[in-house]
mmCIF file of the C-alpha atoms, coordinates in Angstrom:
data_MODEL
# 
_entry.id   MODEL 
# 
loop_
_atom_site.group_PDB 
_atom_site.id 
_atom_site.type_symbol 
_atom_site.label_atom_id 
_atom_site.label_alt_id 
_atom_site.label_comp_id 
_atom_site.label_asym_id 
_atom_site.label_entity_id 
_atom_site.label_seq_id 
_atom_site.pdbx_PDB_ins_code 
_atom_site.Cartn_x 
_atom_site.Cartn_y 
_atom_site.Cartn_z 
_atom_site.occupancy 
_atom_site.B_iso_or_equiv 
_atom_site.pdbx_formal_charge 
_atom_site.auth_seq_id 
_atom_site.auth_comp_id 
_atom_site.auth_asym_id 
_atom_site.auth_atom_id 
_atom_site.pdbx_PDB_model_num 
ATOM 1   C CA . UNK A 1 1   ? -23.697 188.234 159.219 1.00 0.00 ? 1   UNK A CA 1 
ATOM 2   C CA . UNK A 1 2   ? -23.566 192.733 158.420 1.00 0.00 ? 2   UNK A CA 1 
ATOM 3   C CA . UNK A 1 3   ? -26.056 194.701 158.290 1.00 0.00 ? 3   UNK A CA 1 
ATOM 4   C CA . UNK A 1 4   ? -26.494 196.633 154.800 1.00 0.00 ? 4   UNK A CA 1 
ATOM 5   C CA . UNK A 1 5   ? -27.938 199.678 156.369 1.00 0.00 ? 5   UNK A CA 1 
ATOM 6   C CA . UNK A 1 6   ? -27.409 202.607 155.613 1.00 0.00 ? 6   UNK A CA 1 
ATOM 7   C CA . UNK A 1 7   ? -27.832 205.867 158.088 1.00 0.00 ? 7   UNK A CA 1 
ATOM 8   C CA . UNK A 1 8   ? -28.892 209.635 156.531 1.00 0.00 ? 8   UNK A CA 1 
ATOM 9   C CA . UNK A 1 9   ? -29.470 212.356 158.901 1.00 0.00 ? 9   UNK A CA 1 
ATOM 10  C CA . UNK A 1 10  ? -32.055 215.266 157.731 1.00 0.00 ? 10  UNK A CA 1 
ATOM 11  C CA . UNK A 1 11  ? -30.831 218.788 157.490 1.00 0.00 ? 11  UNK A CA 1 
ATOM 12  C CA . UNK A 1 12  ? -33.026 221.353 156.283 1.00 0.00 ? 12  UNK A CA 1 
ATOM 13  C CA . UNK A 1 13  ? -35.133 218.729 154.134 1.00 0.00 ? 13  UNK A CA 1 
ATOM 14  C CA . UNK A 1 14  ? -32.034 217.568 152.285 1.00 0.00 ? 14  UNK A CA 1 
ATOM 15  C CA . UNK A 1 15  ? -30.433 213.691 153.186 1.00 0.00 ? 15  UNK A CA 1 
ATOM 16  C CA . UNK A 1 16  ? -26.948 213.620 153.265 1.00 0.00 ? 16  UNK A CA 1 
ATOM 17  C CA . UNK A 1 17  ? -25.147 210.216 153.879 1.00 0.00 ? 17  UNK A CA 1 
ATOM 18  C CA . UNK A 1 18  ? -23.454 209.911 157.406 1.00 0.00 ? 18  UNK A CA 1 
ATOM 19  C CA . UNK A 1 19  ? -20.054 209.358 157.954 1.00 0.00 ? 19  UNK A CA 1 
ATOM 20  C CA . UNK A 1 20  ? -20.900 205.714 158.766 1.00 0.00 ? 20  UNK A CA 1 
ATOM 21  C CA . UNK A 1 21  ? -22.495 204.962 155.668 1.00 0.00 ? 21  UNK A CA 1 
ATOM 22  C CA . UNK A 1 22  ? -20.682 201.757 155.183 1.00 0.00 ? 22  UNK A CA 1 
ATOM 23  C CA . UNK A 1 23  ? -22.058 198.430 156.067 1.00 0.00 ? 23  UNK A CA 1 
ATOM 24  C CA . UNK A 1 24  ? -22.871 198.294 159.642 1.00 0.00 ? 24  UNK A CA 1 
ATOM 25  C CA . UNK A 1 25  ? -22.063 194.824 161.803 1.00 0.00 ? 25  UNK A CA 1 
ATOM 26  C CA . UNK A 1 26  ? -23.919 196.400 164.478 1.00 0.00 ? 26  UNK A CA 1 
ATOM 27  C CA . UNK A 1 27  ? -26.398 199.146 165.121 1.00 0.00 ? 27  UNK A CA 1 
ATOM 28  C CA . UNK A 1 28  ? -27.780 198.600 168.965 1.00 0.00 ? 28  UNK A CA 1 
ATOM 29  C CA . UNK A 1 29  ? -30.088 200.889 170.304 1.00 0.00 ? 29  UNK A CA 1 
ATOM 30  C CA . UNK A 1 30  ? -30.291 200.628 174.089 1.00 0.00 ? 30  UNK A CA 1 
ATOM 31  C CA . UNK A 1 31  ? -33.236 201.836 175.959 1.00 0.00 ? 31  UNK A CA 1 
ATOM 32  C CA . UNK A 1 32  ? -33.548 202.117 179.943 1.00 0.00 ? 32  UNK A CA 1 
ATOM 33  C CA . UNK A 1 33  ? -36.532 199.509 180.760 1.00 0.00 ? 33  UNK A CA 1 
ATOM 34  C CA . UNK A 1 34  ? -39.889 200.905 182.199 1.00 0.00 ? 34  UNK A CA 1 
ATOM 35  C CA . UNK A 1 35  ? -42.471 198.586 183.511 1.00 0.00 ? 35  UNK A CA 1 
ATOM 36  C CA . UNK A 1 36  ? -44.857 201.294 184.187 1.00 0.00 ? 36  UNK A CA 1 
ATOM 37  C CA . UNK A 1 37  ? -46.886 202.386 180.953 1.00 0.00 ? 37  UNK A CA 1 
ATOM 38  C CA . UNK A 1 38  ? -48.346 205.426 180.759 1.00 0.00 ? 38  UNK A CA 1 
ATOM 39  C CA . UNK A 1 39  ? -51.951 204.445 181.488 1.00 0.00 ? 39  UNK A CA 1 
ATOM 40  C CA . UNK A 1 40  ? -50.250 202.108 184.319 1.00 0.00 ? 40  UNK A CA 1 
ATOM 41  C CA . UNK A 1 41  ? -48.824 206.017 185.936 1.00 0.00 ? 41  UNK A CA 1 
ATOM 42  C CA . UNK A 1 42  ? -52.624 207.243 185.557 1.00 0.00 ? 42  UNK A CA 1 
ATOM 43  C CA . UNK A 1 43  ? -53.866 204.647 188.133 1.00 0.00 ? 43  UNK A CA 1 
ATOM 44  C CA . UNK A 1 44  ? -51.414 204.662 190.273 1.00 0.00 ? 44  UNK A CA 1 
ATOM 45  C CA . UNK A 1 45  ? -51.003 208.658 190.932 1.00 0.00 ? 45  UNK A CA 1 
ATOM 46  C CA . UNK A 1 46  ? -54.998 208.259 191.106 1.00 0.00 ? 46  UNK A CA 1 
ATOM 47  C CA . UNK A 1 47  ? -54.629 205.513 193.708 1.00 0.00 ? 47  UNK A CA 1 
ATOM 48  C CA . UNK A 1 48  ? -52.292 207.829 195.449 1.00 0.00 ? 48  UNK A CA 1 
ATOM 49  C CA . UNK A 1 49  ? -54.695 210.864 195.343 1.00 0.00 ? 49  UNK A CA 1 
ATOM 50  C CA . UNK A 1 50  ? -57.925 209.229 196.313 1.00 0.00 ? 50  UNK A CA 1 
ATOM 51  C CA . UNK A 1 51  ? -55.796 207.407 199.213 1.00 0.00 ? 51  UNK A CA 1 
ATOM 52  C CA . UNK A 1 52  ? -54.191 211.110 200.233 1.00 0.00 ? 52  UNK A CA 1 
ATOM 53  C CA . UNK A 1 53  ? -57.519 212.730 200.080 1.00 0.00 ? 53  UNK A CA 1 
ATOM 54  C CA . UNK A 1 54  ? -59.595 210.165 202.444 1.00 0.00 ? 54  UNK A CA 1 
ATOM 55  C CA . UNK A 1 55  ? -56.745 210.453 204.811 1.00 0.00 ? 55  UNK A CA 1 
ATOM 56  C CA . UNK A 1 56  ? -57.141 214.302 204.693 1.00 0.00 ? 56  UNK A CA 1 
ATOM 57  C CA . UNK A 1 57  ? -60.682 214.255 204.885 1.00 0.00 ? 57  UNK A CA 1 
ATOM 58  C CA . UNK A 1 58  ? -59.880 212.266 208.094 1.00 0.00 ? 58  UNK A CA 1 
ATOM 59  C CA . UNK A 1 59  ? -57.052 214.212 209.632 1.00 0.00 ? 59  UNK A CA 1 
ATOM 60  C CA . UNK A 1 60  ? -59.182 217.226 208.856 1.00 0.00 ? 60  UNK A CA 1 
ATOM 61  C CA . UNK A 1 61  ? -62.118 215.855 210.756 1.00 0.00 ? 61  UNK A CA 1 
ATOM 62  C CA . UNK A 1 62  ? -59.577 215.469 213.907 1.00 0.00 ? 62  UNK A CA 1 
ATOM 63  C CA . UNK A 1 63  ? -58.191 218.943 213.699 1.00 0.00 ? 63  UNK A CA 1 
ATOM 64  C CA . UNK A 1 64  ? -55.020 218.205 212.518 1.00 0.00 ? 64  UNK A CA 1 
ATOM 65  C CA . UNK A 1 65  ? -54.963 221.016 209.439 1.00 0.00 ? 65  UNK A CA 1 
ATOM 66  C CA . UNK A 1 66  ? -51.489 220.731 208.493 1.00 0.00 ? 66  UNK A CA 1 
ATOM 67  C CA . UNK A 1 67  ? -51.148 216.799 207.659 1.00 0.00 ? 67  UNK A CA 1 
ATOM 68  C CA . UNK A 1 68  ? -53.160 217.322 204.349 1.00 0.00 ? 68  UNK A CA 1 
ATOM 69  C CA . UNK A 1 69  ? -50.313 219.787 203.499 1.00 0.00 ? 69  UNK A CA 1 
ATOM 70  C CA . UNK A 1 70  ? -48.223 216.886 203.983 1.00 0.00 ? 70  UNK A CA 1 
ATOM 71  C CA . UNK A 1 71  ? -49.960 214.268 202.190 1.00 0.00 ? 71  UNK A CA 1 
ATOM 72  C CA . UNK A 1 72  ? -50.185 217.146 198.983 1.00 0.00 ? 72  UNK A CA 1 
ATOM 73  C CA . UNK A 1 73  ? -46.688 217.098 198.983 1.00 0.00 ? 73  UNK A CA 1 
ATOM 74  C CA . UNK A 1 74  ? -45.902 213.562 199.376 1.00 0.00 ? 74  UNK A CA 1 
ATOM 75  C CA . UNK A 1 75  ? -48.525 213.131 196.217 1.00 0.00 ? 75  UNK A CA 1 
ATOM 76  C CA . UNK A 1 76  ? -46.406 216.202 194.426 1.00 0.00 ? 76  UNK A CA 1 
ATOM 77  C CA . UNK A 1 77  ? -43.002 214.292 195.238 1.00 0.00 ? 77  UNK A CA 1 
ATOM 78  C CA . UNK A 1 78  ? -44.184 210.702 193.676 1.00 0.00 ? 78  UNK A CA 1 
ATOM 79  C CA . UNK A 1 79  ? -45.950 213.083 190.945 1.00 0.00 ? 79  UNK A CA 1 
ATOM 80  C CA . UNK A 1 80  ? -42.305 214.179 189.993 1.00 0.00 ? 80  UNK A CA 1 
ATOM 81  C CA . UNK A 1 81  ? -40.411 211.656 190.740 1.00 0.00 ? 81  UNK A CA 1 
ATOM 82  C CA . UNK A 1 82  ? -42.181 209.484 187.613 1.00 0.00 ? 82  UNK A CA 1 
ATOM 83  C CA . UNK A 1 83  ? -41.769 212.725 185.388 1.00 0.00 ? 83  UNK A CA 1 
ATOM 84  C CA . UNK A 1 84  ? -37.924 212.413 186.070 1.00 0.00 ? 84  UNK A CA 1 
ATOM 85  C CA . UNK A 1 85  ? -38.474 208.678 185.120 1.00 0.00 ? 85  UNK A CA 1 
ATOM 86  C CA . UNK A 1 86  ? -40.087 208.778 182.296 1.00 0.00 ? 86  UNK A CA 1 
ATOM 87  C CA . UNK A 1 87  ? -37.945 211.684 180.944 1.00 0.00 ? 87  UNK A CA 1 
ATOM 88  C CA . UNK A 1 88  ? -35.131 209.450 181.589 1.00 0.00 ? 88  UNK A CA 1 
ATOM 89  C CA . UNK A 1 89  ? -36.667 206.741 179.644 1.00 0.00 ? 89  UNK A CA 1 
ATOM 90  C CA . UNK A 1 90  ? -36.333 208.289 176.401 1.00 0.00 ? 90  UNK A CA 1 
ATOM 91  C CA . UNK A 1 91  ? -32.154 208.712 176.849 1.00 0.00 ? 91  UNK A CA 1 
ATOM 92  C CA . UNK A 1 92  ? -30.984 206.429 174.333 1.00 0.00 ? 92  UNK A CA 1 
ATOM 93  C CA . UNK A 1 93  ? -27.529 204.790 173.675 1.00 0.00 ? 93  UNK A CA 1 
ATOM 94  C CA . UNK A 1 94  ? -26.670 203.954 170.079 1.00 0.00 ? 94  UNK A CA 1 
ATOM 95  C CA . UNK A 1 95  ? -23.335 201.805 169.399 1.00 0.00 ? 95  UNK A CA 1 
ATOM 96  C CA . UNK A 1 96  ? -22.529 201.521 165.932 1.00 0.00 ? 96  UNK A CA 1 
ATOM 97  C CA . UNK A 1 97  ? -19.706 199.145 164.462 1.00 0.00 ? 97  UNK A CA 1 
ATOM 98  C CA . UNK A 1 98  ? -18.142 199.299 160.980 1.00 0.00 ? 98  UNK A CA 1 
ATOM 99  C CA . UNK A 1 99  ? -15.183 198.328 159.951 1.00 0.00 ? 99  UNK A CA 1 
ATOM 100 C CA . UNK A 1 100 ? -13.712 201.503 159.939 1.00 0.00 ? 100 UNK A CA 1 
ATOM 101 C CA . UNK A 1 101 ? -14.890 202.544 163.618 1.00 0.00 ? 101 UNK A CA 1 
ATOM 102 C CA . UNK A 1 102 ? -16.853 201.791 166.625 1.00 0.00 ? 102 UNK A CA 1 
ATOM 103 C CA . UNK A 1 103 ? -18.831 205.135 167.694 1.00 0.00 ? 103 UNK A CA 1 
ATOM 104 C CA . UNK A 1 104 ? -20.970 205.506 170.893 1.00 0.00 ? 104 UNK A CA 1 
ATOM 105 C CA . UNK A 1 105 ? -23.789 207.723 170.485 1.00 0.00 ? 105 UNK A CA 1 
ATOM 106 C CA . UNK A 1 106 ? -26.403 209.509 173.047 1.00 0.00 ? 106 UNK A CA 1 
ATOM 107 C CA . UNK A 1 107 ? -29.840 210.568 171.960 1.00 0.00 ? 107 UNK A CA 1 
ATOM 108 C CA . UNK A 1 108 ? -31.700 212.612 173.688 1.00 0.00 ? 108 UNK A CA 1 
ATOM 109 C CA . UNK A 1 109 ? -34.651 214.379 172.786 1.00 0.00 ? 109 UNK A CA 1 
ATOM 110 C CA . UNK A 1 110 ? -32.947 217.201 172.709 1.00 0.00 ? 110 UNK A CA 1 
ATOM 111 C CA . UNK A 1 111 ? -29.678 216.975 171.429 1.00 0.00 ? 111 UNK A CA 1 
ATOM 112 C CA . UNK A 1 112 ? -27.429 213.648 169.962 1.00 0.00 ? 112 UNK A CA 1 
ATOM 113 C CA . UNK A 1 113 ? -23.860 213.417 171.074 1.00 0.00 ? 113 UNK A CA 1 
ATOM 114 C CA . UNK A 1 114 ? -21.013 211.220 170.023 1.00 0.00 ? 114 UNK A CA 1 
ATOM 115 C CA . UNK A 1 115 ? -19.479 209.723 172.967 1.00 0.00 ? 115 UNK A CA 1 
ATOM 116 C CA . UNK A 1 116 ? -16.811 207.721 171.760 1.00 0.00 ? 116 UNK A CA 1 
ATOM 117 C CA . UNK A 1 117 ? -15.318 207.155 168.274 1.00 0.00 ? 117 UNK A CA 1 
ATOM 118 C CA . UNK A 1 118 ? -12.420 204.524 167.943 1.00 0.00 ? 118 UNK A CA 1 
ATOM 119 C CA . UNK A 1 119 ? -10.793 202.720 164.979 1.00 0.00 ? 119 UNK A CA 1 
ATOM 120 C CA . UNK A 1 120 ? -12.168 199.142 165.071 1.00 0.00 ? 120 UNK A CA 1 
ATOM 121 C CA . UNK A 1 121 ? -9.025  197.439 164.570 1.00 0.00 ? 121 UNK A CA 1 
ATOM 122 C CA . UNK A 1 122 ? -7.396  198.789 167.628 1.00 0.00 ? 122 UNK A CA 1 
ATOM 123 C CA . UNK A 1 123 ? -10.792 198.447 170.065 1.00 0.00 ? 123 UNK A CA 1 
ATOM 124 C CA . UNK A 1 124 ? -11.186 196.263 172.869 1.00 0.00 ? 124 UNK A CA 1 
ATOM 125 C CA . UNK A 1 125 ? -14.117 195.009 174.598 1.00 0.00 ? 125 UNK A CA 1 
ATOM 126 C CA . UNK A 1 126 ? -13.794 195.344 178.562 1.00 0.00 ? 126 UNK A CA 1 
ATOM 127 C CA . UNK A 1 127 ? -15.655 192.987 180.668 1.00 0.00 ? 127 UNK A CA 1 
ATOM 128 C CA . UNK A 1 128 ? -15.914 192.940 184.659 1.00 0.00 ? 128 UNK A CA 1 
ATOM 129 C CA . UNK A 1 129 ? -16.891 190.000 185.994 1.00 0.00 ? 129 UNK A CA 1 
ATOM 130 C CA . UNK A 1 130 ? -18.449 189.303 189.391 1.00 0.00 ? 130 UNK A CA 1 
ATOM 131 C CA . UNK A 1 131 ? -19.018 185.723 190.769 1.00 0.00 ? 131 UNK A CA 1 
ATOM 132 C CA . UNK A 1 132 ? -20.146 184.474 187.446 1.00 0.00 ? 132 UNK A CA 1 
ATOM 133 C CA . UNK A 1 133 ? -22.036 187.488 186.620 1.00 0.00 ? 133 UNK A CA 1 
ATOM 134 C CA . UNK A 1 134 ? -21.228 190.723 184.405 1.00 0.00 ? 134 UNK A CA 1 
ATOM 135 C CA . UNK A 1 135 ? -21.229 193.433 186.338 1.00 0.00 ? 135 UNK A CA 1 
ATOM 136 C CA . UNK A 1 136 ? -19.626 195.977 184.300 1.00 0.00 ? 136 UNK A CA 1 
ATOM 137 C CA . UNK A 1 137 ? -18.987 196.491 180.096 1.00 0.00 ? 137 UNK A CA 1 
ATOM 138 C CA . UNK A 1 138 ? -16.871 198.928 178.510 1.00 0.00 ? 138 UNK A CA 1 
ATOM 139 C CA . UNK A 1 139 ? -15.195 199.929 175.136 1.00 0.00 ? 139 UNK A CA 1 
ATOM 140 C CA . UNK A 1 140 ? -11.333 200.373 176.188 1.00 0.00 ? 140 UNK A CA 1 
ATOM 141 C CA . UNK A 1 141 ? -8.729  201.939 173.823 1.00 0.00 ? 141 UNK A CA 1 
ATOM 142 C CA . UNK A 1 142 ? -5.130  203.376 174.497 1.00 0.00 ? 142 UNK A CA 1 
ATOM 143 C CA . UNK A 1 143 ? -6.053  203.738 178.662 1.00 0.00 ? 143 UNK A CA 1 
ATOM 144 C CA . UNK A 1 144 ? -9.347  205.470 177.464 1.00 0.00 ? 144 UNK A CA 1 
ATOM 145 C CA . UNK A 1 145 ? -12.643 203.574 178.402 1.00 0.00 ? 145 UNK A CA 1 
ATOM 146 C CA . UNK A 1 146 ? -16.270 204.222 178.417 1.00 0.00 ? 146 UNK A CA 1 
ATOM 147 C CA . UNK A 1 147 ? -18.659 202.353 180.153 1.00 0.00 ? 147 UNK A CA 1 
ATOM 148 C CA . UNK A 1 148 ? -22.088 201.216 178.040 1.00 0.00 ? 148 UNK A CA 1 
ATOM 149 C CA . UNK A 1 149 ? -25.274 199.612 177.912 1.00 0.00 ? 149 UNK A CA 1 
ATOM 150 C CA . UNK A 1 150 ? -25.264 200.340 181.537 1.00 0.00 ? 150 UNK A CA 1 
ATOM 151 C CA . UNK A 1 151 ? -29.180 200.189 181.502 1.00 0.00 ? 151 UNK A CA 1 
ATOM 152 C CA . UNK A 1 152 ? -29.688 196.693 180.557 1.00 0.00 ? 152 UNK A CA 1 
ATOM 153 C CA . UNK A 1 153 ? -29.759 193.822 183.192 1.00 0.00 ? 153 UNK A CA 1 
ATOM 154 C CA . UNK A 1 154 ? -26.624 192.129 183.888 1.00 0.00 ? 154 UNK A CA 1 
ATOM 155 C CA . UNK A 1 155 ? -27.341 189.089 181.699 1.00 0.00 ? 155 UNK A CA 1 
ATOM 156 C CA . UNK A 1 156 ? -28.490 191.220 178.550 1.00 0.00 ? 156 UNK A CA 1 
ATOM 157 C CA . UNK A 1 157 ? -25.282 193.199 179.390 1.00 0.00 ? 157 UNK A CA 1 
ATOM 158 C CA . UNK A 1 158 ? -23.357 189.842 178.760 1.00 0.00 ? 158 UNK A CA 1 
ATOM 159 C CA . UNK A 1 159 ? -25.849 188.871 175.817 1.00 0.00 ? 159 UNK A CA 1 
ATOM 160 C CA . UNK A 1 160 ? -24.621 192.455 174.188 1.00 0.00 ? 160 UNK A CA 1 
ATOM 161 C CA . UNK A 1 161 ? -21.011 192.303 175.094 1.00 0.00 ? 161 UNK A CA 1 
ATOM 162 C CA . UNK A 1 162 ? -20.617 188.790 173.012 1.00 0.00 ? 162 UNK A CA 1 
ATOM 163 C CA . UNK A 1 163 ? -23.213 190.141 170.410 1.00 0.00 ? 163 UNK A CA 1 
ATOM 164 C CA . UNK A 1 164 ? -20.490 193.519 170.335 1.00 0.00 ? 164 UNK A CA 1 
ATOM 165 C CA . UNK A 1 165 ? -17.286 191.308 170.464 1.00 0.00 ? 165 UNK A CA 1 
ATOM 166 C CA . UNK A 1 166 ? -18.528 189.113 167.354 1.00 0.00 ? 166 UNK A CA 1 
ATOM 167 C CA . UNK A 1 167 ? -19.056 192.333 165.665 1.00 0.00 ? 167 UNK A CA 1 
ATOM 168 C CA . UNK A 1 168 ? -16.077 194.018 166.037 1.00 0.00 ? 168 UNK A CA 1 
ATOM 169 C CA . UNK A 1 169 ? -14.415 190.733 165.280 1.00 0.00 ? 169 UNK A CA 1 
ATOM 170 C CA . UNK A 1 170 ? -16.674 190.273 161.792 1.00 0.00 ? 170 UNK A CA 1 
ATOM 171 C CA . UNK A 1 171 ? -15.814 194.236 161.133 1.00 0.00 ? 171 UNK A CA 1 
ATOM 172 C CA . UNK A 1 172 ? -12.010 193.657 161.223 1.00 0.00 ? 172 UNK A CA 1 
ATOM 173 C CA . UNK A 1 173 ? -12.046 190.002 159.456 1.00 0.00 ? 173 UNK A CA 1 
ATOM 174 C CA . UNK A 1 174 ? -12.953 192.899 156.569 1.00 0.00 ? 174 UNK A CA 1 
ATOM 175 C CA . UNK A 1 175 ? -10.306 194.714 157.008 1.00 0.00 ? 175 UNK A CA 1 
ATOM 176 C CA . UNK A 1 176 ? -7.724  192.119 156.312 1.00 0.00 ? 176 UNK A CA 1 
# 
């Protein structure tokens, strides 16, 4: 079943139709899964801070003056790790299939980069399986390959591979 969406890009307040302004057979937006919400992050950092402050007080009372510095570094490391994780969660991979082409776009808050464009008629979906489990999913064309949907779990990647193959097949049928 074809999607009848049209995508437009805003440039200086004007709207111009995108090159992919054809019926889309697939327009999948793949985002990394994050199990910790911002509220959960605040709670976690608060608990870690309280534990570190309590431990620092005990060590200071025992005369170990360097231990609180390392506890502070520990807290800073946890904080930075979660900030990096939240930044990575804003990255998006978009897979679009039309009768003319397959396009993969990587979007970050700062930029949008087209990383793959190929004719639908010649694009293959390459699936690597290991013990009945999908390990890797790639788009392939003339010796070129691009891994896609790496942010998905193996089960989700398998479902996505089937949907992508179906969308490419339906797009090819339109051209016949």
